[in-house]
gemmi code that builds the backbone of each chain (N, CA, C; Angstrom):
import gemmi

chains = {
    "A": [
        ("MET", (-5.988, 25.032, -135.945), (-4.486, 25.626, -135.773), (-3.543, 24.808, -134.833)),
        ("MET", (-2.274, 24.605, -134.922), (-1.506, 23.702, -134.273), (-1.105, 24.513, -132.971)),
        ("SER", (-1.232, 23.799, -131.899), (-1.019, 24.571, -130.488), (0.580, 24.422, -130.521)),
        ("THR", (1.154, 25.524, -129.754), (2.599, 25.647, -129.442), (3.011, 25.511, -127.947)),
        ("THR", (4.017, 25.143, -127.692), (4.311, 25.251, -126.211), (5.283, 26.169, -126.097)),
        ("ARG", (5.224, 27.042, -125.079), (6.063, 27.934, -124.704), (6.456, 27.919, -123.260)),
        ("ILE", (7.644, 28.647, -122.932), (8.067, 28.744, -121.455), (7.321, 30.201, -121.052)),
        ("ILE", (6.773, 29.837, -119.701), (6.347, 30.943, -119.167), (6.733, 30.762, -117.528)),
        ("TYR", (6.599, 32.283, -117.110), (7.157, 32.324, -115.532), (5.558, 32.730, -114.901)),
        ("HIS", (5.293, 31.803, -113.873), (3.875, 32.110, -113.242), (4.215, 32.253, -111.885)),
        ("PRO", (3.959, 33.437, -111.395), (4.081, 34.017, -110.164), (2.854, 33.524, -109.063)),
        ("VAL", (3.308, 33.045, -107.858), (2.584, 32.972, -106.765), (2.640, 33.541, -105.642)),
        ("PRO", (2.490, 34.985, -105.366), (2.813, 35.719, -104.164), (2.029, 35.321, -103.162)),
        ("PHE", (2.582, 35.530, -101.921), (1.666, 35.441, -100.388), (2.305, 36.283, -99.674)),
        ("ILE", (1.482, 36.757, -98.695), (1.944, 37.818, -97.573), (2.167, 37.384, -96.200)),
        ("ILE", (3.309, 37.744, -95.715), (3.390, 37.131, -94.174), (3.080, 38.379, -93.139)),
        ("ARG", (1.797, 38.282, -92.626), (1.474, 39.219, -91.614), (1.826, 39.307, -90.164)),
        ("GLN", (2.381, 37.973, -89.713), (2.738, 37.862, -88.290), (3.911, 36.893, -88.382)),
        ("PRO", (4.888, 37.144, -87.446), (6.001, 36.333, -87.362), (5.939, 34.763, -87.170)),
        ("LEU", (4.843, 34.416, -86.340), (4.740, 33.055, -85.894), (3.670, 32.445, -86.523)),
        ("THR", (2.840, 33.105, -87.260), (1.568, 32.396, -87.817), (2.147, 31.696, -89.374)),
        ("PRO", (1.895, 30.334, -89.438), (2.376, 29.720, -90.594), (1.495, 30.268, -91.670)),
        ("VAL", (1.887, 30.321, -93.092), (1.117, 30.683, -94.239), (0.866, 29.511, -94.986)),
        ("THR", (-0.596, 29.314, -95.401), (-1.097, 28.240, -96.326), (-1.077, 28.729, -97.714)),
        ("ILE", (-0.681, 27.845, -98.397), (-0.650, 28.154, -99.990), (-1.537, 27.179, -100.582)),
        ("ASN", (-2.440, 27.592, -101.073), (-3.351, 26.742, -101.759), (-4.379, 27.383, -102.708)),
        ("THR", (-3.465, 27.231, -103.968), (-4.199, 27.892, -105.282), (-4.327, 27.014, -106.203)),
        ("VAL", (-5.148, 26.975, -107.262), (-5.284, 26.299, -108.284), (-4.239, 26.909, -109.712)),
        ("LEU", (-3.531, 25.941, -110.214), (-2.700, 26.467, -111.495), (-3.342, 26.588, -112.607)),
        ("PRO", (-3.161, 27.649, -113.418), (-3.976, 27.669, -114.669), (-3.966, 26.415, -115.492)),
        ("GLY", (-4.868, 25.977, -116.191), (-5.183, 24.755, -116.862), (-4.127, 24.625, -117.980)),
        ("HIS", (-3.551, 25.734, -118.329), (-2.638, 25.608, -119.787), (-1.241, 25.488, -119.274)),
        ("ILE", (-0.942, 25.396, -118.039), (0.386, 24.901, -117.420), (0.444, 23.343, -117.623)),
        ("ARG", (1.583, 22.852, -118.265), (1.652, 21.329, -118.537), (2.559, 20.676, -117.880)),
        ("LYS", (3.644, 21.580, -117.552), (4.745, 20.898, -116.912), (5.487, 22.005, -116.331)),
        ("VAL", (6.185, 21.738, -114.916), (6.981, 22.616, -114.316), (8.278, 22.374, -114.239)),
        ("ILE", (9.299, 23.276, -115.001), (10.611, 23.112, -115.122), (11.345, 23.500, -114.347)),
        ("GLY", (11.251, 24.515, -113.493), (11.907, 25.174, -112.436), (11.250, 25.999, -111.593)),
        ("ILE", (11.770, 26.039, -110.415), (11.193, 26.693, -109.107), (12.139, 27.537, -108.549)),
        ("LYS", (11.516, 28.876, -108.406), (12.407, 29.525, -107.297), (11.382, 30.281, -106.323)),
        ("ALA", (11.893, 30.666, -105.069), (11.052, 31.521, -104.040), (12.243, 32.392, -103.763)),
        ("VAL", (11.395, 33.937, -103.806), (12.145, 34.826, -103.564), (11.400, 35.932, -102.665)),
        ("HIS", (12.195, 36.716, -101.598), (11.453, 37.728, -100.846), (11.356, 38.902, -101.882)),
        ("SER", (9.997, 39.431, -101.994), (9.864, 40.433, -102.961), (10.111, 41.837, -102.432)),
        ("ALA", (9.225, 42.247, -100.874), (9.270, 43.288, -100.592), (9.004, 43.344, -98.969)),
        ("GLY", (9.469, 44.010, -98.176), (9.012, 44.282, -96.592), (10.182, 43.807, -95.845)),
        ("VAL", (11.156, 42.966, -95.900), (11.968, 42.805, -94.851), (13.039, 43.540, -94.940)),
        ("GLN", (13.218, 44.357, -95.899), (14.217, 45.321, -95.920), (14.032, 46.630, -94.754)),
        ("PHE", (12.720, 46.697, -94.311), (12.446, 47.616, -93.296), (12.602, 46.966, -91.762)),
        ("MET", (13.080, 45.565, -91.746), (13.336, 45.204, -90.524), (14.796, 44.745, -90.262)),
        ("ALA", (15.474, 44.596, -91.535), (16.775, 44.005, -91.352), (17.926, 44.914, -91.539)),
        ("THR", (18.784, 45.037, -90.723), (19.886, 45.936, -90.606), (20.769, 45.971, -91.966)),
        ("GLY", (21.067, 44.599, -92.341), (21.931, 44.514, -93.728), (21.214, 44.216, -94.770)),
        ("ASN", (21.847, 43.846, -95.963), (20.883, 43.878, -97.076), (20.968, 41.990, -97.484)),
        ("TYR", (21.458, 41.227, -96.607), (21.470, 39.918, -96.867), (21.113, 38.910, -95.491)),
        ("LEU", (20.302, 37.976, -95.578), (19.928, 36.924, -94.638), (19.663, 35.614, -95.470)),
        ("PRO", (20.401, 34.787, -95.202), (20.555, 33.439, -95.724), (19.220, 32.768, -95.675)),
        ("VAL", (18.392, 32.754, -94.585), (17.199, 32.251, -94.372), (16.279, 33.124, -93.826)),
        ("ILE", (14.840, 33.382, -94.470), (14.125, 34.148, -93.630), (12.808, 33.244, -93.219)),
        ("GLY", (12.852, 32.206, -94.168), (11.712, 31.179, -93.926), (11.913, 29.953, -94.821)),
        ("TYR", (11.073, 28.914, -94.217), (11.002, 27.736, -95.087), (9.863, 27.506, -95.773)),
        ("LEU", (9.918, 26.949, -96.929), (8.831, 26.888, -97.782), (8.565, 25.438, -98.135)),
        ("SER", (7.437, 24.862, -97.922), (7.008, 23.690, -98.590), (6.120, 23.702, -99.560)),
        ("LEU", (6.267, 22.649, -100.594), (5.506, 22.831, -101.754), (4.908, 21.487, -102.244)),
        ("GLU", (3.629, 21.266, -102.536), (3.147, 20.174, -103.191), (2.382, 20.457, -104.374)),
        ("PHE", (2.657, 19.572, -105.629), (1.911, 19.863, -106.684), (1.113, 18.611, -106.859)),
        ("ASN", (0.047, 18.654, -107.951), (-0.867, 17.649, -108.425), (-1.743, 17.066, -107.262)),
        ("ASN", (-2.501, 18.311, -106.552), (-3.313, 17.810, -105.750), (-2.871, 17.028, -104.511)),
        ("LYS", (-1.802, 17.519, -103.984), (-1.020, 16.915, -102.846), (-0.345, 15.383, -103.109)),
        ("ARG", (-0.352, 15.229, -104.409), (0.203, 13.795, -104.877), (2.003, 13.720, -104.664)),
        ("TYR", (2.226, 14.973, -104.909), (3.742, 15.163, -105.138), (4.157, 16.141, -104.423)),
        ("HIS", (5.189, 15.738, -103.554), (5.772, 16.637, -102.430), (7.256, 17.018, -103.000)),
        ("PHE", (7.288, 18.463, -103.418), (8.574, 18.744, -104.278), (9.551, 18.826, -102.873)),
        ("GLY", (9.278, 19.133, -101.871), (10.401, 19.330, -100.826), (10.522, 20.764, -100.007)),
        ("HIS", (11.363, 20.932, -99.395), (11.511, 22.392, -98.995), (12.633, 23.433, -99.524)),
        ("LEU", (12.017, 24.533, -99.285), (13.126, 25.468, -100.033), (13.521, 26.490, -98.821)),
        ("ASP", (14.632, 26.966, -98.719), (15.211, 28.058, -97.851), (14.817, 29.308, -98.600)),
        ("VAL", (13.984, 30.195, -97.829), (13.875, 31.601, -98.666), (14.664, 32.579, -98.150)),
        ("PRO", (15.553, 33.185, -98.905), (16.595, 34.186, -98.603), (16.033, 35.523, -98.578)),
        ("PHE", (16.705, 36.360, -97.867), (16.416, 37.856, -98.052), (17.734, 38.358, -98.837)),
        ("ASP", (17.755, 38.835, -100.230), (19.112, 39.175, -100.764), (18.752, 40.344, -101.607)),
        ("ASN", (19.117, 41.517, -101.176), (19.283, 42.679, -101.748), (20.563, 43.184, -102.374)),
        ("ARG", (21.282, 42.199, -102.210), (22.744, 42.601, -102.971), (22.573, 42.617, -104.394)),
        ("ALA", (23.612, 43.167, -105.079), (23.530, 43.156, -106.599), (24.097, 41.962, -107.005)),
        ("GLU", (24.611, 40.895, -106.383), (25.127, 39.742, -106.775), (24.019, 38.629, -106.581)),
        ("ALA", (23.013, 39.107, -106.038), (22.020, 37.970, -105.725), (21.287, 36.975, -106.801)),
        ("SER", (21.339, 35.939, -106.435), (21.109, 34.776, -107.489), (19.751, 34.793, -107.916)),
        ("ASP", (19.370, 34.945, -109.332), (18.129, 34.712, -109.796), (17.976, 33.203, -110.415)),
        ("ALA", (18.606, 32.250, -109.893), (18.729, 31.043, -110.675), (17.459, 30.222, -110.179)),
        ("PHE", (17.026, 29.223, -111.094), (15.642, 28.393, -110.864), (16.335, 27.164, -110.235)),
        ("LEU", (15.393, 26.414, -109.197), (15.920, 25.236, -109.120), (15.324, 24.148, -110.081)),
        ("ASP", (16.219, 23.250, -110.737), (15.496, 22.177, -111.628), (14.395, 21.356, -111.104)),
        ("ALA", (13.523, 21.374, -111.887), (12.364, 20.486, -111.402), (11.733, 19.824, -113.077)),
        ("ALA", (11.070, 18.761, -112.749), (10.576, 18.086, -114.013), (9.328, 17.422, -113.562)),
        ("ILE", (8.128, 18.335, -113.401), (6.631, 17.841, -112.600), (5.698, 18.179, -113.808)),
        ("ASP", (5.208, 16.831, -114.311), (3.998, 16.898, -115.152), (2.878, 17.424, -114.331)),
        ("LEU", (1.964, 18.245, -114.733), (1.003, 18.687, -113.929), (-0.311, 18.121, -114.516)),
        ("ALA", (-1.421, 17.622, -113.641), (-2.703, 17.578, -114.130), (-3.162, 19.035, -114.340)),
        ("PRO", (-3.994, 18.882, -115.509), (-4.563, 20.255, -115.962), (-5.545, 20.843, -114.739)),
        ("GLY", (-5.356, 22.033, -114.358), (-5.985, 22.654, -113.238), (-5.776, 22.185, -111.798)),
        ("SER", (-4.734, 21.774, -111.546), (-4.467, 21.060, -110.300), (-4.018, 22.010, -109.104)),
        ("LEU", (-4.102, 21.444, -108.000), (-3.696, 22.448, -107.044), (-2.317, 22.487, -106.590)),
        ("LEU", (-1.842, 23.713, -106.121), (-0.691, 24.056, -105.897), (-0.741, 24.086, -104.327)),
        ("THR", (-0.136, 23.387, -103.278), (-0.418, 23.553, -101.973), (0.947, 23.671, -101.313)),
        ("GLY", (0.785, 24.222, -100.018), (1.964, 24.231, -99.285), (2.004, 25.085, -98.181)),
        ("ASN", (3.175, 25.340, -97.683), (2.978, 26.234, -96.416), (4.327, 26.887, -96.397)),
        ("TYR", (4.424, 28.159, -95.616), (5.583, 28.871, -95.584), (5.671, 29.105, -93.875)),
        ("GLU", (6.787, 28.996, -93.205), (6.990, 29.211, -92.137), (8.256, 30.279, -91.806)),
        ("ASN", (7.778, 31.410, -90.988), (8.692, 32.627, -91.074), (9.579, 32.160, -89.906)),
        ("LYS", (10.989, 32.539, -90.114), (11.873, 31.984, -89.101), (12.618, 33.310, -88.692)),
        ("VAL", (12.361, 34.401, -89.105), (13.150, 35.478, -88.513), (12.130, 36.710, -87.774)),
        ("PHE", (12.854, 37.469, -86.995), (12.262, 38.571, -86.146), (10.921, 38.186, -85.541)),
        ("THR", (11.109, 36.923, -84.747), (10.190, 36.283, -84.175), (9.885, 36.620, -82.547)),
        ("GLY", (10.943, 37.596, -81.967), (10.958, 37.927, -80.659), (9.756, 38.547, -80.246)),
        ("THR", (9.724, 38.793, -78.817), (8.656, 39.601, -78.418), (8.716, 41.075, -78.652)),
        ("ASP", (9.891, 41.477, -79.098), (9.843, 42.879, -79.606), (9.223, 43.053, -80.962)),
        ("TYR", (8.768, 42.005, -81.560), (7.851, 42.070, -82.984), (6.573, 41.635, -82.780)),
        ("GLN", (6.316, 40.495, -81.810), (4.956, 40.103, -81.644), (4.893, 39.990, -80.193)),
        ("LYS", (3.664, 40.719, -79.844), (3.419, 40.820, -78.277), (2.802, 39.436, -77.876)),
        ("THR", (2.733, 39.353, -76.619), (2.041, 37.956, -76.238), (0.633, 37.708, -76.420)),
        ("ASP", (0.124, 38.815, -76.727), (-1.540, 38.689, -76.962), (-1.577, 38.686, -78.758)),
        ("GLY", (-0.403, 38.337, -79.391), (-0.575, 37.688, -80.599), (-0.562, 38.960, -81.664)),
        ("THR", (-0.763, 40.281, -81.083), (-0.522, 41.475, -82.045), (1.006, 41.985, -82.465)),
        ("VAL", (1.141, 42.215, -83.577), (2.440, 42.883, -83.917), (2.595, 44.126, -83.432)),
        ("THR", (4.053, 44.392, -83.036), (4.376, 45.625, -82.875), (4.961, 46.619, -84.052)),
        ("GLY", (5.335, 47.695, -83.859), (5.602, 48.617, -85.009), (6.954, 48.331, -85.674)),
        ("LYS", (7.765, 47.568, -84.977), (8.948, 47.092, -85.589), (8.716, 46.153, -86.821)),
        ("TRP", (7.435, 45.405, -86.203), (7.410, 44.203, -87.454), (6.886, 44.944, -88.798)),
        ("SER", (7.404, 44.345, -89.958), (6.830, 44.688, -91.244), (6.208, 43.566, -92.010)),
        ("ASN", (4.953, 43.750, -92.582), (4.539, 42.487, -93.407), (5.529, 42.489, -94.738)),
        ("TYR", (5.580, 41.280, -94.933), (6.487, 41.084, -96.178), (5.990, 40.212, -97.194)),
        ("ILE", (6.253, 40.343, -98.283), (5.655, 39.451, -99.586), (6.811, 38.431, -99.948)),
        ("VAL", (6.500, 37.080, -100.114), (7.396, 36.150, -100.835), (6.969, 35.652, -102.047)),
        ("THR", (7.344, 35.589, -103.179), (6.644, 35.154, -104.311), (7.465, 33.854, -104.821)),
        ("ILE", (6.640, 32.827, -105.365), (7.060, 31.737, -105.803), (7.128, 31.770, -107.299)),
        ("TYR", (8.048, 31.492, -107.934), (8.112, 31.651, -109.259), (8.319, 30.422, -110.232)),
        ("LEU", (7.243, 29.814, -110.750), (7.261, 28.581, -111.462), (7.584, 28.932, -113.015)),
        ("LYS", (8.779, 28.227, -113.504), (9.273, 28.230, -114.714), (8.294, 27.072, -115.290)),
        ("ALA", (7.560, 27.133, -116.429), (6.524, 26.307, -116.839), (6.635, 26.238, -118.250)),
        ("LEU", (6.355, 25.004, -118.804), (5.760, 24.877, -120.240), (4.060, 24.939, -120.468)),
        ("SER", (3.632, 26.001, -121.071), (2.457, 26.233, -121.155), (1.998, 25.944, -122.609)),
        ("ASP", (0.762, 25.499, -122.674), (0.088, 25.304, -124.094), (-0.788, 26.521, -124.694)),
        ("ASP", (-0.625, 27.578, -123.762), (-1.523, 28.714, -123.989), (-1.220, 29.437, -125.377)),
    ],
    "B": [
        ("MET", (-18.846, 17.135, -86.280), (-17.394, 16.575, -86.069), (-17.267, 15.804, -87.166)),
        ("ILE", (-15.919, 15.851, -87.679), (-15.645, 15.036, -88.984), (-15.140, 13.605, -88.420)),
        ("ASN", (-15.798, 12.620, -89.167), (-15.628, 11.280, -89.114), (-14.247, 10.997, -89.939)),
        ("VAL", (-13.126, 10.693, -88.984), (-11.868, 10.802, -89.552), (-11.434, 9.616, -90.597)),
        ("GLU", (-12.343, 8.261, -90.444), (-12.088, 7.204, -91.266), (-12.644, 7.650, -92.563)),
        ("ASP", (-13.935, 8.257, -92.752), (-14.542, 8.572, -93.981), (-13.657, 9.857, -94.395)),
        ("TYR", (-13.075, 10.835, -93.701), (-12.419, 11.617, -94.188), (-11.183, 11.192, -95.007)),
        ("VAL", (-10.358, 10.291, -94.351), (-9.277, 9.871, -94.565), (-9.457, 8.969, -95.949)),
        ("GLU", (-10.410, 8.117, -95.890), (-10.922, 7.230, -96.929), (-11.058, 8.180, -98.449)),
        ("ARG", (-11.785, 9.233, -98.225), (-11.952, 10.154, -99.206), (-10.559, 10.854, -99.718)),
        ("GLN", (-9.932, 11.408, -99.085), (-8.728, 11.710, -99.239), (-7.644, 10.681, -99.895)),
        ("MET", (-7.616, 9.748, -99.586), (-6.807, 8.643, -100.233), (-7.383, 8.344, -101.605)),
        ("GLN", (-8.561, 8.303, -101.694), (-9.389, 8.071, -102.931), (-9.053, 8.981, -103.887)),
        ("ARG", (-9.174, 10.322, -103.590), (-8.900, 11.429, -104.409), (-7.315, 11.364, -104.968)),
        ("ARG", (-6.577, 10.647, -104.123), (-5.147, 10.687, -104.551), (-4.690, 9.472, -105.522)),
        ("GLU", (-5.681, 8.510, -105.386), (-5.585, 7.238, -106.292), (-4.683, 6.554, -105.355)),
        ("THR", (-4.613, 6.660, -103.924), (-3.916, 5.743, -103.145), (-4.686, 4.761, -102.394)),
        ("GLU", (-4.360, 3.502, -102.176), (-4.869, 2.551, -101.413), (-4.370, 2.492, -99.910)),
        ("ILE", (-5.264, 2.299, -99.066), (-4.855, 2.259, -97.465), (-4.431, 0.835, -97.360)),
        ("ALA", (-3.194, 0.680, -96.776), (-2.637, -0.664, -96.617), (-2.908, -0.886, -94.968)),
        ("TYR", (-2.990, 0.156, -94.266), (-3.090, -0.154, -92.754), (-3.528, 1.341, -92.298)),
        ("ALA", (-4.230, 1.288, -90.999), (-4.505, 2.325, -90.599), (-4.932, 2.126, -89.145)),
        ("ARG", (-4.478, 3.160, -88.170), (-4.661, 3.008, -86.715), (-4.838, 4.245, -85.958)),
        ("ILE", (-5.281, 4.350, -84.973), (-5.112, 5.519, -84.135), (-4.115, 5.457, -83.139)),
        ("LEU", (-3.231, 6.297, -83.030), (-1.967, 6.385, -82.362), (-1.810, 7.426, -81.429)),
        ("PRO", (-1.676, 7.234, -80.059), (-1.436, 8.587, -79.078), (0.014, 8.833, -79.197)),
        ("VAL", (0.370, 10.340, -78.887), (1.722, 10.524, -78.999), (1.669, 11.539, -77.713)),
        ("VAL", (2.523, 11.119, -76.617), (2.570, 11.805, -75.454), (3.595, 12.792, -75.505)),
        ("VAL", (3.432, 13.992, -75.184), (4.451, 15.053, -74.932), (4.550, 15.369, -73.682)),
        ("ARG", (6.088, 15.330, -73.313), (6.009, 15.576, -71.603), (6.656, 16.804, -71.603)),
        ("ARG", (6.497, 17.876, -70.443), (6.983, 18.919, -70.363), (7.728, 18.694, -68.982)),
        ("ILE", (9.047, 18.684, -69.076), (10.012, 18.483, -67.966), (10.583, 19.604, -67.563)),
        ("THR", (10.812, 19.745, -66.339), (11.235, 21.102, -65.574), (12.351, 20.733, -64.551)),
        ("ASP", (13.223, 21.301, -64.437), (14.296, 21.285, -63.187), (13.668, 21.674, -61.935)),
        ("SER", (14.500, 21.690, -60.886), (13.974, 21.913, -59.551), (13.655, 23.385, -59.493)),
        ("THR", (14.082, 24.176, -60.068), (13.670, 25.787, -60.045), (12.530, 26.151, -60.965)),
        ("GLY", (11.837, 24.997, -61.634), (10.800, 25.390, -62.439), (11.267, 25.665, -63.903)),
        ("LYS", (12.527, 25.701, -64.323), (12.811, 26.083, -65.832), (12.515, 24.983, -66.708)),
        ("VAL", (12.113, 25.188, -67.716), (11.535, 24.224, -68.764), (12.802, 23.448, -69.344)),
        ("LEU", (12.939, 22.238, -69.321), (14.058, 21.500, -70.001), (13.557, 20.899, -71.269)),
        ("ASN", (12.332, 20.738, -71.351), (11.893, 20.172, -72.687), (10.201, 20.329, -72.459)),
        ("ASN", (9.864, 20.628, -73.747), (8.470, 20.520, -73.791), (8.075, 20.351, -75.204)),
        ("SER", (8.768, 19.435, -75.856), (8.377, 19.199, -77.474), (8.810, 17.766, -77.669)),
        ("MET", (8.440, 17.308, -78.641), (8.970, 15.983, -79.114), (8.963, 15.726, -80.477)),
        ("GLU", (9.781, 15.031, -81.091), (10.030, 14.935, -82.648), (10.109, 13.448, -83.114)),
        ("PHE", (9.476, 13.145, -84.096), (9.572, 11.659, -84.318), (9.358, 11.552, -85.970)),
        ("ASP", (9.606, 10.572, -86.525), (9.791, 10.425, -88.006), (8.412, 9.734, -88.376)),
        ("ALA", (7.968, 10.208, -89.544), (6.724, 9.598, -89.936), (6.573, 9.839, -91.631)),
        ("TYR", (7.701, 9.317, -92.137), (8.121, 9.179, -93.396), (7.013, 8.086, -94.049)),
        ("ASN", (6.977, 8.389, -95.456), (6.046, 7.316, -96.396), (4.720, 6.979, -95.747)),
        ("GLN", (4.148, 7.841, -94.921), (2.690, 7.660, -94.156), (2.277, 8.874, -93.875)),
        ("TYR", (0.847, 8.909, -93.741), (0.202, 10.040, -93.403), (-0.466, 10.179, -91.830)),
        ("TRP", (-0.180, 11.278, -91.367), (-0.808, 11.210, -89.818), (-1.800, 12.238, -89.792)),
        ("TYR", (-2.946, 12.054, -89.319), (-4.068, 13.051, -88.987), (-4.364, 13.529, -87.673)),
        ("LEU", (-4.134, 14.648, -87.519), (-4.409, 15.019, -86.023), (-5.910, 14.847, -85.471)),
        ("VAL", (-6.324, 14.276, -84.711), (-7.670, 13.948, -84.343), (-8.231, 14.727, -83.181)),
        ("ASN", (-7.162, 15.097, -82.198), (-7.827, 15.800, -81.046), (-7.306, 17.279, -80.958)),
        ("ALA", (-7.341, 18.090, -82.197), (-6.755, 19.305, -82.091), (-7.283, 20.063, -80.985)),
        ("TYR", (-8.568, 19.779, -80.580), (-9.377, 20.723, -79.665), (-9.141, 20.221, -78.071)),
        ("GLU", (-8.406, 19.330, -78.074), (-7.802, 18.912, -76.814), (-6.428, 19.420, -76.328)),
        ("LEU", (-5.763, 20.084, -77.558), (-4.440, 20.495, -77.270), (-4.431, 21.767, -76.887)),
        ("PRO", (-3.289, 22.145, -76.065), (-3.574, 23.736, -75.513), (-3.044, 24.612, -76.771)),
        ("ILE", (-4.042, 25.686, -76.592), (-3.826, 26.993, -77.702), (-2.222, 27.436, -77.415)),
        ("GLY", (-1.818, 27.454, -78.570), (-0.507, 27.899, -78.811), (0.360, 26.783, -79.385)),
        ("THR", (-0.248, 25.549, -79.306), (0.860, 24.166, -79.657), (1.231, 24.395, -81.467)),
        ("ARG", (2.464, 24.003, -81.394), (2.855, 24.189, -82.593), (3.256, 22.775, -83.295)),
        ("ILE", (2.609, 22.249, -84.549), (3.082, 21.214, -84.939), (3.560, 21.184, -86.280)),
        ("THR", (4.817, 20.939, -86.580), (5.333, 21.082, -87.866), (5.571, 19.946, -88.448)),
        ("SER", (5.625, 19.651, -89.933), (6.125, 18.389, -90.269), (6.752, 18.911, -91.608)),
        ("ASP", (7.001, 17.908, -92.577), (7.517, 18.201, -93.695), (6.492, 18.893, -94.690)),
        ("THR", (5.251, 18.619, -94.668), (4.253, 18.949, -95.536), (2.946, 20.138, -94.785)),
        ("ASN", (3.209, 20.327, -93.512), (2.141, 20.964, -92.875), (2.919, 21.690, -91.657)),
        ("VAL", (2.484, 22.959, -91.537), (2.874, 23.568, -90.128), (1.305, 24.093, -89.474)),
        ("LEU", (1.214, 23.900, -88.466), (-0.040, 24.091, -87.638), (0.381, 24.827, -86.407)),
        ("LEU", (-0.235, 25.988, -86.207), (-0.163, 26.914, -85.055), (-1.655, 26.516, -84.567)),
        ("LEU", (-1.973, 26.086, -83.280), (-3.202, 26.065, -82.859), (-3.619, 27.379, -82.252)),
        ("GLU", (-4.491, 28.201, -82.919), (-4.758, 29.346, -82.424), (-6.303, 29.390, -81.820)),
        ("ALA", (-7.334, 28.374, -82.080), (-8.338, 28.427, -81.614), (-8.855, 26.983, -81.642)),
        ("HIS", (-9.812, 26.498, -80.589), (-10.274, 25.054, -80.588), (-11.577, 24.966, -81.531)),
        ("THR", (-11.363, 23.956, -82.178), (-12.574, 23.546, -83.069), (-12.240, 22.030, -83.344)),
        ("ASN", (-13.401, 21.345, -83.346), (-13.134, 19.969, -83.831), (-13.802, 19.826, -85.258)),
        ("ASP", (-13.647, 20.674, -85.965), (-14.460, 20.626, -87.473), (-13.088, 21.013, -88.316)),
        ("THR", (-11.995, 20.543, -88.065), (-10.853, 20.646, -88.922), (-9.911, 19.394, -88.733)),
        ("MET", (-9.238, 18.972, -89.674), (-8.378, 17.696, -89.735), (-7.282, 18.058, -90.429)),
        ("GLU", (-6.287, 18.146, -89.702), (-5.018, 18.407, -90.225), (-4.044, 17.051, -90.784)),
        ("GLU", (-3.274, 17.336, -91.737), (-2.678, 16.172, -92.323), (-1.079, 16.458, -92.139)),
        ("PHE", (-0.290, 15.270, -91.592), (1.309, 15.720, -91.361), (1.926, 14.333, -92.169)),
        ("TRP", (3.144, 14.684, -92.611), (4.040, 13.806, -93.381), (5.373, 14.195, -92.928)),
        ("GLY", (6.340, 13.133, -92.770), (7.564, 13.580, -92.558), (8.299, 13.585, -91.217)),
        ("LYS", (9.052, 14.391, -90.900), (9.591, 14.573, -89.348), (8.628, 15.594, -88.799)),
        ("ILE", (8.041, 14.925, -87.754), (6.914, 15.537, -87.144), (7.349, 16.156, -85.798)),
        ("THR", (7.322, 17.403, -85.504), (7.600, 17.859, -84.041), (6.546, 18.692, -83.525)),
        ("ILE", (6.205, 18.324, -82.545), (5.288, 18.828, -81.540), (5.861, 19.543, -80.293)),
        ("GLN", (5.231, 21.119, -80.444), (5.822, 22.166, -79.382), (4.892, 22.397, -78.631)),
        ("LEU", (4.988, 22.238, -77.361), (3.954, 22.839, -76.464), (4.196, 24.452, -76.089)),
        ("PRO", (3.199, 25.076, -75.943), (3.565, 26.515, -75.582), (4.017, 26.792, -74.417)),
        ("ASP", (4.744, 27.783, -74.270), (5.128, 28.163, -72.824), (4.271, 28.446, -71.672)),
        ("SER", (2.651, 28.683, -72.307), (1.771, 28.870, -71.262), (1.320, 27.577, -70.780)),
        ("PHE", (1.684, 26.511, -71.442), (1.399, 25.242, -70.856), (2.065, 24.638, -69.764)),
        ("THR", (1.309, 24.672, -68.294), (1.993, 24.129, -67.185), (2.040, 22.936, -66.567)),
        ("GLY", (1.257, 22.134, -67.569), (0.970, 20.521, -66.748), (2.147, 19.856, -67.219)),
        ("SER", (2.244, 18.545, -67.020), (3.374, 17.732, -66.898), (3.345, 17.100, -68.286)),
        ("LEU", (2.103, 16.493, -69.000), (2.084, 15.747, -70.017), (0.916, 16.224, -70.884)),
        ("CYS", (1.191, 15.899, -72.311), (-0.158, 16.271, -73.117), (-0.081, 15.353, -74.263)),
        ("GLN", (-1.374, 14.854, -74.590), (-1.653, 13.713, -75.556), (-2.068, 14.120, -76.751)),
        ("ALA", (-1.209, 13.841, -77.775), (-1.791, 14.455, -79.071), (-2.387, 12.760, -79.837)),
        ("LEU", (-3.321, 12.925, -80.482), (-3.818, 11.626, -80.996), (-4.045, 11.813, -82.464)),
        ("PHE", (-3.219, 10.723, -83.001), (-3.193, 10.931, -84.564), (-3.921, 9.583, -85.190)),
        ("TYR", (-4.317, 9.832, -86.158), (-4.770, 8.659, -87.296), (-3.808, 8.506, -88.224)),
        ("GLN", (-3.039, 7.167, -87.986), (-1.877, 7.133, -88.815), (-2.294, 6.136, -90.046)),
        ("VAL", (-2.275, 6.570, -91.207), (-2.419, 5.606, -92.442), (-1.174, 5.413, -93.110)),
        ("ILE", (-1.049, 4.236, -93.452), (0.249, 3.672, -94.308), (-0.360, 3.195, -95.581)),
        ("PRO", (-0.119, 3.976, -96.816), (-0.643, 3.572, -98.095), (0.318, 2.295, -98.608)),
        ("LYS", (-0.751, 1.842, -99.631), (-0.222, 0.408, -100.246), (0.988, 0.970, -101.223)),
    ],
}
model = gemmi.Model(1)
for chain_id, residues in chains.items():
    chain = gemmi.Chain(chain_id)
    for i, (resn, *xyz) in enumerate(residues, 1):
        res = gemmi.Residue()
        res.name, res.seqid = resn, gemmi.SeqId(i, " ")
        for name, pos in zip(("N", "CA", "C"), xyz):
            atom = gemmi.Atom()
            atom.name, atom.element = name, gemmi.Element(name[0])
            atom.pos, atom.b_iso = gemmi.Position(*pos), 0.0
            res.add_atom(atom)
        chain.add_residue(res)
    model.add_chain(chain)
structure = gemmi.Structure()
structure.add_model(model)
structure.setup_entities()
């Protein structure tokens, strides 16, 4: 049977549990993904419990590497955007993937980092809310 | 304890990268205060593009030290000599507020690929 290539959207979610601790991303991408053609990182849930408005241009920085750390895609600003006009655009990419290769990177939270959110002993206060960021990979799949 | 040369050699082999040059490089971060004790500076920043920097002495740095770079962010929360962190790009070393000494030395293994 002839294999077909189609576009899929592969989500990679992660949770931010503390304001100051960086989050490490270290996951093996499915072997059927051949090429990444678009990337976006969105806030999924959580920040709305801390923010007073419905838009923050940057809640954190995301750094991503593909192909077992051989290719550094760069940094993405991750916004919090609960507005109706929020952009859902993907950033263009053209990254050929080695089958079953690692997606690595890290995320550094940049908001609500004061002592009223994290005490000096490292524990978070009741004002802090864990939140989820999801990386969406627009990819060509052989599946 | 990890042997840094073996570790780096293996890392580069896995990426099909050859090492052109490598050396141990100390980076001194000074904590500067004014006459009232107010901290004027307790961080330093430098460019390390097109090269890999491996932190060798994480166990000697104060808890709470934060090192950020284009490819890695490290918040030192516990002392161990069994990890090896890699940095690339603009590297910033930020000492914690709890550090009261005058200087701190981070030791890196710098690798320049061919």
